[in-house]
N, CA, C and O atoms as a Tripos MOL2 file, in Angstrom:
@<TRIPOS>MOLECULE
protein
  292   291    73     0     0
PROTEIN
NO_CHARGES

@<TRIPOS>ATOM
      1 N         106.3400  117.3790   76.4960 N.3       1 UNK1
      2 CA        105.7960  116.8700   78.1430 C.3       1 UNK1
      3 C         106.7550  115.4500   77.8970 C.2       1 UNK1
      4 O         107.3820  115.1790   78.9220 O.2       1 UNK1
      5 N         106.9510  114.6910   76.9990 N.am      2 UNK2
      6 CA        107.8920  113.5850   77.1840 C.3       2 UNK2
      7 C         109.5210  113.8410   78.0080 C.2       2 UNK2
      8 O         110.2050  113.1630   78.7750 O.2       2 UNK2
      9 N         109.6470  115.0690   77.4230 N.am      3 UNK3
     10 CA        110.8190  115.6120   78.5230 C.3       3 UNK3
     11 C         111.0280  115.7850   80.0340 C.2       3 UNK3
     12 O         112.0030  115.7140   80.7820 O.2       3 UNK3
     13 N         109.8480  116.0160   80.1690 N.am      4 UNK4
     14 CA        109.6880  116.0410   81.4180 C.3       4 UNK4
     15 C         109.6580  115.3590   82.2370 C.2       4 UNK4
     16 O         110.0930  115.5920   83.3640 O.2       4 UNK4
     17 N         108.9890  114.0660   81.7560 N.am      5 UNK5
     18 CA        108.5060  112.9210   82.1850 C.3       5 UNK5
     19 C         109.8240  111.9010   82.5140 C.2       5 UNK5
     20 O         109.6750  111.0930   83.4300 O.2       5 UNK5
     21 N         110.9920  111.9250   81.8450 N.am      6 UNK6
     22 CA        111.9730  111.2180   81.6650 C.3       6 UNK6
     23 C         112.8120  111.3250   82.8710 C.2       6 UNK6
     24 O         113.5000  110.4090   83.3220 O.2       6 UNK6
     25 N         112.7070  112.4910   83.3530 N.am      7 UNK7
     26 CA        113.8800  112.5160   84.3870 C.3       7 UNK7
     27 C         112.7030  112.2140   85.8530 C.2       7 UNK7
     28 O         113.1440  111.6810   86.8720 O.2       7 UNK7
     29 N         111.6170  112.5260   85.7720 N.am      8 UNK8
     30 CA        110.6830  111.6700   86.9860 C.3       8 UNK8
     31 C         110.8120  110.3280   86.8600 C.2       8 UNK8
     32 O         111.0270  109.6910   87.8910 O.2       8 UNK8
     33 N         110.7150  109.6480   85.6320 N.am      9 UNK9
     34 CA        110.6760  108.1510   85.4690 C.3       9 UNK9
     35 C         112.1120  107.6040   85.9810 C.2       9 UNK9
     36 O         112.3320  106.5620   86.5990 O.2       9 UNK9
     37 N         112.8660  108.4200   85.6280 N.am     10 UNK10
     38 CA        114.3280  107.8430   86.2240 C.3      10 UNK10
     39 C         114.2330  107.5130   87.6960 C.2      10 UNK10
     40 O         114.3320  106.4330   88.2780 O.2      10 UNK10
     41 N         114.0420  108.5890   88.0840 N.am     11 UNK11
     42 CA        113.8400  109.3170   89.7480 C.3      11 UNK11
     43 C         112.8330  108.1340   90.3790 C.2      11 UNK11
     44 O         113.0840  107.4230   91.3520 O.2      11 UNK11
     45 N         111.8980  108.1270   89.7410 N.am     12 UNK12
     46 CA        110.8980  106.9310   90.2820 C.3      12 UNK12
     47 C         111.4360  105.6250   90.5510 C.2      12 UNK12
     48 O         111.3750  104.9930   91.6050 O.2      12 UNK12
     49 N         112.1060  105.2230   89.1840 N.am     13 UNK13
     50 CA        112.5790  103.7630   88.4870 C.3      13 UNK13
     51 C         113.4720  103.2510   89.8570 C.2      13 UNK13
     52 O         113.4260  102.1450   90.3940 O.2      13 UNK13
     53 N         114.3460  104.5010   90.2560 N.am     14 UNK14
     54 CA        115.9230  104.5670   91.0480 C.3      14 UNK14
     55 C         115.4390  104.1680   92.7930 C.2      14 UNK14
     56 O         115.8580  103.3040   93.5630 O.2      14 UNK14
     57 N         114.4420  105.1780   92.9360 N.am     15 UNK15
     58 CA        113.6620  104.9410   94.1890 C.3      15 UNK15
     59 C         112.9910  103.7110   94.5120 C.2      15 UNK15
     60 O         113.0130  103.3820   95.6980 O.2      15 UNK15
     61 N         112.4090  102.9780   93.7030 N.am     16 UNK16
     62 CA        111.9290  101.7360   93.7190 C.3      16 UNK16
     63 C         113.0530  100.5720   93.8420 C.2      16 UNK16
     64 O         113.1580   99.7740   94.7730 O.2      16 UNK16
     65 N         113.5740  100.6280   93.1010 N.am     17 UNK17
     66 CA        114.9140   99.6850   92.8960 C.3      17 UNK17
     67 C         115.7020  100.2150   94.2750 C.2      17 UNK17
     68 O         115.8440   99.2280   94.9960 O.2      17 UNK17
     69 N         116.0220  100.8900   94.6340 N.am     18 UNK18
     70 CA        116.2850  101.0480   96.1170 C.3      18 UNK18
     71 C         115.7150  100.6770   97.2370 C.2      18 UNK18
     72 O         116.2920  100.3070   98.2590 O.2      18 UNK18
     73 N         114.3840  100.7890   97.0220 N.am     19 UNK19
     74 CA        113.3740  100.1420   98.3720 C.3      19 UNK19
     75 C         113.4900   98.7060   98.0820 C.2      19 UNK19
     76 O         113.3620   98.0370   99.1070 O.2      19 UNK19
     77 N         113.6730   98.0720   97.1050 N.am     20 UNK20
     78 CA        113.4860   96.7460   97.1500 C.3      20 UNK20
     79 C         114.6550   95.9690   97.1950 C.2      20 UNK20
     80 O         114.6400   94.7390   97.1690 O.2      20 UNK20
     81 N         115.6610   96.6550   97.2610 N.am     21 UNK21
     82 CA        117.0900   95.8350   98.0170 C.3      21 UNK21
     83 C         117.0590   95.6890   99.5290 C.2      21 UNK21
     84 O         116.7610   96.5850  100.3180 O.2      21 UNK21
     85 N         117.3880   94.5010   99.8160 N.am     22 UNK22
     86 CA        117.2740   94.2660  101.1400 C.3      22 UNK22
     87 C         118.8990   94.1680  101.6050 C.2      22 UNK22
     88 O         119.7010   94.1230  100.6730 O.2      22 UNK22
     89 N         119.3360   94.1400  102.7190 N.am     23 UNK23
     90 CA        120.5690   94.3260  102.9620 C.3      23 UNK23
     91 C         121.1450   92.8470  103.4300 C.2      23 UNK23
     92 O         120.5900   92.4200  104.4420 O.2      23 UNK23
     93 N         122.0760   92.0690  102.9130 N.am     24 UNK24
     94 CA        122.4650   91.0260  103.4510 C.3      24 UNK24
     95 C         123.5910   91.2450  104.5060 C.2      24 UNK24
     96 O         124.3810   92.1900  104.5190 O.2      24 UNK24
     97 N         123.5210   90.0780  105.5020 N.am     25 UNK25
     98 CA        124.0490   90.1770  106.6840 C.3      25 UNK25
     99 C         124.8230   88.7100  106.4830 C.2      25 UNK25
    100 O         124.2360   87.7890  105.9150 O.2      25 UNK25
    101 N         126.6260   88.5140  107.1560 N.am     26 UNK26
    102 CA        126.6180   87.3260  107.1810 C.3      26 UNK26
    103 C         126.9490   86.9510  108.7120 C.2      26 UNK26
    104 O         127.3850   87.7210  109.5680 O.2      26 UNK26
    105 N         126.6600   85.6750  108.8450 N.am     27 UNK27
    106 CA        126.9500   85.3820  110.2110 C.3      27 UNK27
    107 C         128.2550   84.3980  110.2550 C.2      27 UNK27
    108 O         128.2090   83.5260  109.3870 O.2      27 UNK27
    109 N         129.0260   84.3760  110.8180 N.am     28 UNK28
    110 CA        130.1460   83.4840  111.1710 C.3      28 UNK28
    111 C         129.7030   82.6790  112.3370 C.2      28 UNK28
    112 O         129.0960   83.2070  113.2690 O.2      28 UNK28
    113 N         130.0470   81.1720  112.3030 N.am     29 UNK29
    114 CA        129.6200   80.3510  113.2530 C.3      29 UNK29
    115 C         131.1630   79.6920  114.0750 C.2      29 UNK29
    116 O         132.2560   79.9180  113.5550 O.2      29 UNK29
    117 N         131.0550   78.9340  115.2960 N.am     30 UNK30
    118 CA        131.8230   78.4850  115.7450 C.3      30 UNK30
    119 C         132.6520   77.4070  114.8430 C.2      30 UNK30
    120 O         133.8780   77.2970  114.8730 O.2      30 UNK30
    121 N         131.9010   76.7470  114.1560 N.am     31 UNK31
    122 CA        132.5710   76.0220  113.5510 C.3      31 UNK31
    123 C         133.4860   76.4780  112.0440 C.2      31 UNK31
    124 O         134.1780   75.7240  111.3610 O.2      31 UNK31
    125 N         133.2780   77.6070  111.8730 N.am     32 UNK32
    126 CA        134.0450   78.2820  111.0170 C.3      32 UNK32
    127 C         133.0670   78.7130  109.5920 C.2      32 UNK32
    128 O         133.5010   79.3870  108.6580 O.2      32 UNK32
    129 N         131.8180   78.2130  109.6750 N.am     33 UNK33
    130 CA        131.0040   78.3160  108.4320 C.3      33 UNK33
    131 C         130.8260   80.2830  108.4710 C.2      33 UNK33
    132 O         130.9790   81.1860  109.2930 O.2      33 UNK33
    133 N         130.4100   80.1240  106.9920 N.am     34 UNK34
    134 CA        130.1550   81.6450  106.9360 C.3      34 UNK34
    135 C         128.5010   81.6040  106.2220 C.2      34 UNK34
    136 O         128.5010   81.2040  105.0570 O.2      34 UNK34
    137 N         127.2900   81.9270  106.7320 N.am     35 UNK35
    138 CA        125.8970   82.2400  106.7470 C.3      35 UNK35
    139 C         125.8510   83.0260  105.8170 C.2      35 UNK35
    140 O         126.9230   83.6300  105.7950 O.2      35 UNK35
    141 N         125.0950   83.4080  104.9060 N.am     36 UNK36
    142 CA        124.6530   84.5650  104.4670 C.3      36 UNK36
    143 C         123.1610   84.6700  104.7570 C.2      36 UNK36
    144 O         122.4550   83.6640  104.6910 O.2      36 UNK36
    145 N         122.7280   85.7130  105.0350 N.am     37 UNK37
    146 CA        121.3300   85.9750  105.5060 C.3      37 UNK37
    147 C         120.9460   87.2490  104.9480 C.2      37 UNK37
    148 O         121.5830   88.2730  105.1960 O.2      37 UNK37
    149 N         119.6170   87.2180  103.9740 N.am     38 UNK38
    150 CA        118.9190   88.1060  103.3640 C.3      38 UNK38
    151 C         118.0090   89.0750  104.4740 C.2      38 UNK38
    152 O         116.8230   88.8690  104.7300 O.2      38 UNK38
    153 N         118.6460   89.9120  104.9270 N.am     39 UNK39
    154 CA        117.9560   90.7860  105.7050 C.3      39 UNK39
    155 C         118.6070   90.0830  107.2580 C.2      39 UNK39
    156 O         119.1620   88.9890  107.3730 O.2      39 UNK39
    157 N         118.3220   91.1350  108.3890 N.am     40 UNK40
    158 CA        119.1190   91.0400  109.6010 C.3      40 UNK40
    159 C         118.1590   89.9500  110.3450 C.2      40 UNK40
    160 O         116.9310   90.0320  110.3130 O.2      40 UNK40
    161 N         118.9570   88.8000  111.0970 N.am     41 UNK41
    162 CA        118.3380   87.8080  111.6590 C.3      41 UNK41
    163 C         118.1000   88.2920  112.7780 C.2      41 UNK41
    164 O         118.6520   89.1740  113.4340 O.2      41 UNK41
    165 N         116.8260   87.3480  113.0320 N.am     42 UNK42
    166 CA        116.0900   87.8240  114.3160 C.3      42 UNK42
    167 C         116.5540   86.8640  115.5350 C.2      42 UNK42
    168 O         116.8390   85.6680  115.4790 O.2      42 UNK42
    169 N         116.5510   87.5570  116.4270 N.am     43 UNK43
    170 CA        116.9380   86.5300  118.1630 C.3      43 UNK43
    171 C         115.6260   86.1430  118.7850 C.2      43 UNK43
    172 O         114.9790   87.0740  119.2660 O.2      43 UNK43
    173 N         115.2040   85.1350  118.8480 N.am     44 UNK44
    174 CA        114.3560   84.5770  119.7430 C.3      44 UNK44
    175 C         115.0430   84.4410  121.3410 C.2      44 UNK44
    176 O         115.9030   83.6770  121.7790 O.2      44 UNK44
    177 N         114.5860   85.0750  121.7130 N.am     45 UNK45
    178 CA        115.0200   84.7340  123.2170 C.3      45 UNK45
    179 C         114.7850   83.9960  123.8940 C.2      45 UNK45
    180 O         115.6170   83.5150  124.6620 O.2      45 UNK45
    181 N         113.5550   83.6460  123.8420 N.am     46 UNK46
    182 CA        112.9200   82.5110  124.5000 C.3      46 UNK46
    183 C         113.5380   81.0530  123.8940 C.2      46 UNK46
    184 O         113.5170   80.0720  124.6370 O.2      46 UNK46
    185 N         113.9480   80.9670  122.8750 N.am     47 UNK47
    186 CA        114.3920   79.5770  122.0700 C.3      47 UNK47
    187 C         115.7910   79.9740  122.1650 C.2      47 UNK47
    188 O         116.4480   79.0440  122.6330 O.2      47 UNK47
    189 N         116.2620   80.6580  121.9880 N.am     48 UNK48
    190 CA        117.5840   81.1220  122.0840 C.3      48 UNK48
    191 C         118.3580   80.6110  120.3660 C.2      48 UNK48
    192 O         119.4230   80.0480  120.1150 O.2      48 UNK48
    193 N         117.4710   81.0180  119.6430 N.am     49 UNK49
    194 CA        118.0380   81.0720  118.1590 C.3      49 UNK49
    195 C         117.7710   82.1590  117.3820 C.2      49 UNK49
    196 O         117.2340   83.2480  117.5850 O.2      49 UNK49
    197 N         118.2830   81.6000  116.4200 N.am     50 UNK50
    198 CA        118.1190   83.2800  115.1720 C.3      50 UNK50
    199 C         117.7430   82.5350  113.9670 C.2      50 UNK50
    200 O         118.2810   81.5900  113.3900 O.2      50 UNK50
    201 N         116.6900   83.2000  113.7410 N.am     51 UNK51
    202 CA        115.9760   83.2460  112.4080 C.3      51 UNK51
    203 C         116.1600   83.7680  111.1870 C.2      51 UNK51
    204 O         116.2120   84.9910  111.3190 O.2      51 UNK51
    205 N         116.2920   83.4400  110.0160 N.am     52 UNK52
    206 CA        116.5980   84.3030  109.1560 C.3      52 UNK52
    207 C         116.5210   83.3600  107.6810 C.2      52 UNK52
    208 O         116.3600   82.1590  107.4640 O.2      52 UNK52
    209 N         116.7250   84.5810  106.7960 N.am     53 UNK53
    210 CA        116.0480   83.7320  105.0540 C.3      53 UNK53
    211 C         117.5920   83.8550  104.9080 C.2      53 UNK53
    212 O         118.3290   84.6290  105.5190 O.2      53 UNK53
    213 N         117.9900   82.7500  103.7870 N.am     54 UNK54
    214 CA        119.1640   82.1820  103.2080 C.3      54 UNK54
    215 C         119.2510   82.9560  101.7550 C.2      54 UNK54
    216 O         118.4340   83.8170  101.4280 O.2      54 UNK54
    217 N         120.0700   82.6410  101.1400 N.am     55 UNK55
    218 CA        120.1420   83.1970   99.8720 C.3      55 UNK55
    219 C         118.9430   82.6820   99.0520 C.2      55 UNK55
    220 O         118.4720   83.4740   98.2360 O.2      55 UNK55
    221 N         118.5440   81.8060   99.1310 N.am     56 UNK56
    222 CA        117.4110   81.0550   98.0200 C.3      56 UNK56
    223 C         116.2580   81.6730   98.7770 C.2      56 UNK56
    224 O         115.1810   81.1570   98.4780 O.2      56 UNK56
    225 N         116.1890   82.6800   99.7140 N.am     57 UNK57
    226 CA        114.6210   82.7570  100.5590 C.3      57 UNK57
    227 C         114.1060   81.9720  101.0840 C.2      57 UNK57
    228 O         112.8860   82.0590  101.2260 O.2      57 UNK57
    229 N         114.8070   80.8970  101.5830 N.am     58 UNK58
    230 CA        114.0040   79.9610  102.5210 C.3      58 UNK58
    231 C         114.4700   80.0770  104.0810 C.2      58 UNK58
    232 O         115.6420   79.8600  104.3890 O.2      58 UNK58
    233 N         113.8040   80.3180  104.7300 N.am     59 UNK59
    234 CA        113.5530   80.4340  106.3070 C.3      59 UNK59
    235 C         114.6410   79.4140  106.9780 C.2      59 UNK59
    236 O         114.4500   78.2250  106.7270 O.2      59 UNK59
    237 N         115.4690   79.6590  107.5890 N.am     60 UNK60
    238 CA        116.0880   78.6180  108.5620 C.3      60 UNK60
    239 C         116.6490   79.1320  110.1240 C.2      60 UNK60
    240 O         116.3580   80.2880  110.4290 O.2      60 UNK60
    241 N         117.0990   78.6680  110.6900 N.am     61 UNK61
    242 CA        117.5280   78.6670  112.2800 C.3      61 UNK61
    243 C         118.8450   78.2780  112.6940 C.2      61 UNK61
    244 O         119.4370   77.3990  112.0680 O.2      61 UNK61
    245 N         119.3580   78.8380  113.6770 N.am     62 UNK62
    246 CA        120.7080   78.4280  113.8930 C.3      62 UNK62
    247 C         120.9550   78.7480  115.5390 C.2      62 UNK62
    248 O         120.7310   79.9400  115.7500 O.2      62 UNK62
    249 N         121.1460   78.4000  116.1220 N.am     63 UNK63
    250 CA        121.3520   78.3940  117.6620 C.3      63 UNK63
    251 C         122.1830   79.8710  117.8740 C.2      63 UNK63
    252 O         122.9530   80.2500  116.9920 O.2      63 UNK63
    253 N         121.9870   80.6000  118.9960 N.am     64 UNK64
    254 CA        122.6680   81.9240  119.3630 C.3      64 UNK64
    255 C         124.2090   81.2820  119.6030 C.2      64 UNK64
    256 O         125.1650   81.8670  119.0950 O.2      64 UNK64
    257 N         124.4450   79.8670  120.5200 N.am     65 UNK65
    258 CA        125.5370   79.8440  121.0220 C.3      65 UNK65
    259 C         126.4690   79.3220  119.6900 C.2      65 UNK65
    260 O         127.6660   79.1110  119.8840 O.2      65 UNK65
    261 N         126.0640   79.1820  118.7440 N.am     66 UNK66
    262 CA        126.8560   78.6850  117.1330 C.3      66 UNK66
    263 C         127.2660   80.1350  116.4670 C.2      66 UNK66
    264 O         128.2510   80.3550  115.7630 O.2      66 UNK66
    265 N         126.4660   80.8670  116.7890 N.am     67 UNK67
    266 CA        127.2100   82.1510  116.1660 C.3      67 UNK67
    267 C         127.9590   82.9880  116.9250 C.2      67 UNK67
    268 O         127.5720   83.2240  118.0690 O.2      67 UNK67
    269 N         128.8510   83.4330  116.5580 N.am     68 UNK68
    270 CA        129.9290   84.1840  116.6470 C.3      68 UNK68
    271 C         129.8110   85.7480  116.6800 C.2      68 UNK68
    272 O         129.7570   86.5130  117.6430 O.2      68 UNK68
    273 N         129.7840   86.0270  115.0940 N.am     69 UNK69
    274 CA        129.5920   87.3340  115.1000 C.3      69 UNK69
    275 C         128.4920   87.3230  113.7510 C.2      69 UNK69
    276 O         128.4370   86.5090  112.8290 O.2      69 UNK69
    277 N         127.6940   88.4760  113.9910 N.am     70 UNK70
    278 CA        126.8680   88.7160  112.5090 C.3      70 UNK70
    279 C         127.4700   90.2260  112.0980 C.2      70 UNK70
    280 O         127.8400   91.0530  112.9320 O.2      70 UNK70
    281 N         127.4900   90.3880  110.8850 N.am     71 UNK71
    282 CA        127.7760   91.5370  110.1470 C.3      71 UNK71
    283 C         127.2520   91.9890  108.7600 C.2      71 UNK71
    284 O         127.3720   91.3530  107.7140 O.2      71 UNK71
    285 N         126.7270   93.0430  108.9040 N.am     72 UNK72
    286 CA        126.6440   93.6000  107.8650 C.3      72 UNK72
    287 C         127.2170   93.7580  106.5700 C.2      72 UNK72
    288 O         128.3570   94.2210  106.5550 O.2      72 UNK72
    289 N         126.6490   93.4600  105.4060 N.am     73 UNK73
    290 CA        127.6450   92.8990  103.9530 C.3      73 UNK73
    291 C         127.5540   94.5890  103.4410 C.2      73 UNK73
    292 O         128.0930   94.9470  102.3940 O.2      73 UNK73
@<TRIPOS>BOND
     1     1     2 1
     2     2     3 1
     3     3     4 2
     4     3     5 am
     5     5     6 1
     6     6     7 1
     7     7     8 2
     8     7     9 am
     9     9    10 1
    10    10    11 1
    11    11    12 2
    12    11    13 am
    13    13    14 1
    14    14    15 1
    15    15    16 2
    16    15    17 am
    17    17    18 1
    18    18    19 1
    19    19    20 2
    20    19    21 am
    21    21    22 1
    22    22    23 1
    23    23    24 2
    24    23    25 am
    25    25    26 1
    26    26    27 1
    27    27    28 2
    28    27    29 am
    29    29    30 1
    30    30    31 1
    31    31    32 2
    32    31    33 am
    33    33    34 1
    34    34    35 1
    35    35    36 2
    36    35    37 am
    37    37    38 1
    38    38    39 1
    39    39    40 2
    40    39    41 am
    41    41    42 1
    42    42    43 1
    43    43    44 2
    44    43    45 am
    45    45    46 1
    46    46    47 1
    47    47    48 2
    48    47    49 am
    49    49    50 1
    50    50    51 1
    51    51    52 2
    52    51    53 am
    53    53    54 1
    54    54    55 1
    55    55    56 2
    56    55    57 am
    57    57    58 1
    58    58    59 1
    59    59    60 2
    60    59    61 am
    61    61    62 1
    62    62    63 1
    63    63    64 2
    64    63    65 am
    65    65    66 1
    66    66    67 1
    67    67    68 2
    68    67    69 am
    69    69    70 1
    70    70    71 1
    71    71    72 2
    72    71    73 am
    73    73    74 1
    74    74    75 1
    75    75    76 2
    76    75    77 am
    77    77    78 1
    78    78    79 1
    79    79    80 2
    80    79    81 am
    81    81    82 1
    82    82    83 1
    83    83    84 2
    84    83    85 am
    85    85    86 1
    86    86    87 1
    87    87    88 2
    88    87    89 am
    89    89    90 1
    90    90    91 1
    91    91    92 2
    92    91    93 am
    93    93    94 1
    94    94    95 1
    95    95    96 2
    96    95    97 am
    97    97    98 1
    98    98    99 1
    99    99   100 2
   100    99   101 am
   101   101   102 1
   102   102   103 1
   103   103   104 2
   104   103   105 am
   105   105   106 1
   106   106   107 1
   107   107   108 2
   108   107   109 am
   109   109   110 1
   110   110   111 1
   111   111   112 2
   112   111   113 am
   113   113   114 1
   114   114   115 1
   115   115   116 2
   116   115   117 am
   117   117   118 1
   118   118   119 1
   119   119   120 2
   120   119   121 am
   121   121   122 1
   122   122   123 1
   123   123   124 2
   124   123   125 am
   125   125   126 1
   126   126   127 1
   127   127   128 2
   128   127   129 am
   129   129   130 1
   130   130   131 1
   131   131   132 2
   132   131   133 am
   133   133   134 1
   134   134   135 1
   135   135   136 2
   136   135   137 am
   137   137   138 1
   138   138   139 1
   139   139   140 2
   140   139   141 am
   141   141   142 1
   142   142   143 1
   143   143   144 2
   144   143   145 am
   145   145   146 1
   146   146   147 1
   147   147   148 2
   148   147   149 am
   149   149   150 1
   150   150   151 1
   151   151   152 2
   152   151   153 am
   153   153   154 1
   154   154   155 1
   155   155   156 2
   156   155   157 am
   157   157   158 1
   158   158   159 1
   159   159   160 2
   160   159   161 am
   161   161   162 1
   162   162   163 1
   163   163   164 2
   164   163   165 am
   165   165   166 1
   166   166   167 1
   167   167   168 2
   168   167   169 am
   169   169   170 1
   170   170   171 1
   171   171   172 2
   172   171   173 am
   173   173   174 1
   174   174   175 1
   175   175   176 2
   176   175   177 am
   177   177   178 1
   178   178   179 1
   179   179   180 2
   180   179   181 am
   181   181   182 1
   182   182   183 1
   183   183   184 2
   184   183   185 am
   185   185   186 1
   186   186   187 1
   187   187   188 2
   188   187   189 am
   189   189   190 1
   190   190   191 1
   191   191   192 2
   192   191   193 am
   193   193   194 1
   194   194   195 1
   195   195   196 2
   196   195   197 am
   197   197   198 1
   198   198   199 1
   199   199   200 2
   200   199   201 am
   201   201   202 1
   202   202   203 1
   203   203   204 2
   204   203   205 am
   205   205   206 1
   206   206   207 1
   207   207   208 2
   208   207   209 am
   209   209   210 1
   210   210   211 1
   211   211   212 2
   212   211   213 am
   213   213   214 1
   214   214   215 1
   215   215   216 2
   216   215   217 am
   217   217   218 1
   218   218   219 1
   219   219   220 2
   220   219   221 am
   221   221   222 1
   222   222   223 1
   223   223   224 2
   224   223   225 am
   225   225   226 1
   226   226   227 1
   227   227   228 2
   228   227   229 am
   229   229   230 1
   230   230   231 1
   231   231   232 2
   232   231   233 am
   233   233   234 1
   234   234   235 1
   235   235   236 2
   236   235   237 am
   237   237   238 1
   238   238   239 1
   239   239   240 2
   240   239   241 am
   241   241   242 1
   242   242   243 1
   243   243   244 2
   244   243   245 am
   245   245   246 1
   246   246   247 1
   247   247   248 2
   248   247   249 am
   249   249   250 1
   250   250   251 1
   251   251   252 2
   252   251   253 am
   253   253   254 1
   254   254   255 1
   255   255   256 2
   256   255   257 am
   257   257   258 1
   258   258   259 1
   259   259   260 2
   260   259   261 am
   261   261   262 1
   262   262   263 1
   263   263   264 2
   264   263   265 am
   265   265   266 1
   266   266   267 1
   267   267   268 2
   268   267   269 am
   269   269   270 1
   270   270   271 1
   271   271   272 2
   272   271   273 am
   273   273   274 1
   274   274   275 1
   275   275   276 2
   276   275   277 am
   277   277   278 1
   278   278   279 1
   279   279   280 2
   280   279   281 am
   281   281   282 1
   282   282   283 1
   283   283   284 2
   284   283   285 am
   285   285   286 1
   286   286   287 1
   287   287   288 2
   288   287   289 am
   289   289   290 1
   290   290   291 1
   291   291   292 2
@<TRIPOS>SUBSTRUCTURE
     1 UNK1         2 RESIDUE 1 A UNK
     2 UNK2         6 RESIDUE 1 A UNK
     3 UNK3        10 RESIDUE 1 A UNK
     4 UNK4        14 RESIDUE 1 A UNK
     5 UNK5        18 RESIDUE 1 A UNK
     6 UNK6        22 RESIDUE 1 A UNK
     7 UNK7        26 RESIDUE 1 A UNK
     8 UNK8        30 RESIDUE 1 A UNK
     9 UNK9        34 RESIDUE 1 A UNK
    10 UNK10       38 RESIDUE 1 A UNK
    11 UNK11       42 RESIDUE 1 A UNK
    12 UNK12       46 RESIDUE 1 A UNK
    13 UNK13       50 RESIDUE 1 A UNK
    14 UNK14       54 RESIDUE 1 A UNK
    15 UNK15       58 RESIDUE 1 A UNK
    16 UNK16       62 RESIDUE 1 A UNK
    17 UNK17       66 RESIDUE 1 A UNK
    18 UNK18       70 RESIDUE 1 A UNK
    19 UNK19       74 RESIDUE 1 A UNK
    20 UNK20       78 RESIDUE 1 A UNK
    21 UNK21       82 RESIDUE 1 A UNK
    22 UNK22       86 RESIDUE 1 A UNK
    23 UNK23       90 RESIDUE 1 A UNK
    24 UNK24       94 RESIDUE 1 A UNK
    25 UNK25       98 RESIDUE 1 A UNK
    26 UNK26      102 RESIDUE 1 A UNK
    27 UNK27      106 RESIDUE 1 A UNK
    28 UNK28      110 RESIDUE 1 A UNK
    29 UNK29      114 RESIDUE 1 A UNK
    30 UNK30      118 RESIDUE 1 A UNK
    31 UNK31      122 RESIDUE 1 A UNK
    32 UNK32      126 RESIDUE 1 A UNK
    33 UNK33      130 RESIDUE 1 A UNK
    34 UNK34      134 RESIDUE 1 A UNK
    35 UNK35      138 RESIDUE 1 A UNK
    36 UNK36      142 RESIDUE 1 A UNK
    37 UNK37      146 RESIDUE 1 A UNK
    38 UNK38      150 RESIDUE 1 A UNK
    39 UNK39      154 RESIDUE 1 A UNK
    40 UNK40      158 RESIDUE 1 A UNK
    41 UNK41      162 RESIDUE 1 A UNK
    42 UNK42      166 RESIDUE 1 A UNK
    43 UNK43      170 RESIDUE 1 A UNK
    44 UNK44      174 RESIDUE 1 A UNK
    45 UNK45      178 RESIDUE 1 A UNK
    46 UNK46      182 RESIDUE 1 A UNK
    47 UNK47      186 RESIDUE 1 A UNK
    48 UNK48      190 RESIDUE 1 A UNK
    49 UNK49      194 RESIDUE 1 A UNK
    50 UNK50      198 RESIDUE 1 A UNK
    51 UNK51      202 RESIDUE 1 A UNK
    52 UNK52      206 RESIDUE 1 A UNK
    53 UNK53      210 RESIDUE 1 A UNK
    54 UNK54      214 RESIDUE 1 A UNK
    55 UNK55      218 RESIDUE 1 A UNK
    56 UNK56      222 RESIDUE 1 A UNK
    57 UNK57      226 RESIDUE 1 A UNK
    58 UNK58      230 RESIDUE 1 A UNK
    59 UNK59      234 RESIDUE 1 A UNK
    60 UNK60      238 RESIDUE 1 A UNK
    61 UNK61      242 RESIDUE 1 A UNK
    62 UNK62      246 RESIDUE 1 A UNK
    63 UNK63      250 RESIDUE 1 A UNK
    64 UNK64      254 RESIDUE 1 A UNK
    65 UNK65      258 RESIDUE 1 A UNK
    66 UNK66      262 RESIDUE 1 A UNK
    67 UNK67      266 RESIDUE 1 A UNK
    68 UNK68      270 RESIDUE 1 A UNK
    69 UNK69      274 RESIDUE 1 A UNK
    70 UNK70      278 RESIDUE 1 A UNK
    71 UNK71      282 RESIDUE 1 A UNK
    72 UNK72      286 RESIDUE 1 A UNK
    73 UNK73      290 RESIDUE 1 A UNK
């Protein structure tokens, strides 16, 4: 029985790790800075700002006018 459960456990572990990973995005700014975002930045049309989570998981905002490009990593 252990032989049958080992491949199943490996498949479940791999799918769990894949599901937990988030895509990183890189925002380039008009000042030439590169900001790494954990997950896709959300644009609030009313305020004209992007909200994102930085590399430390802290939520931050940046004006839309300050962002030149958003690239998926």
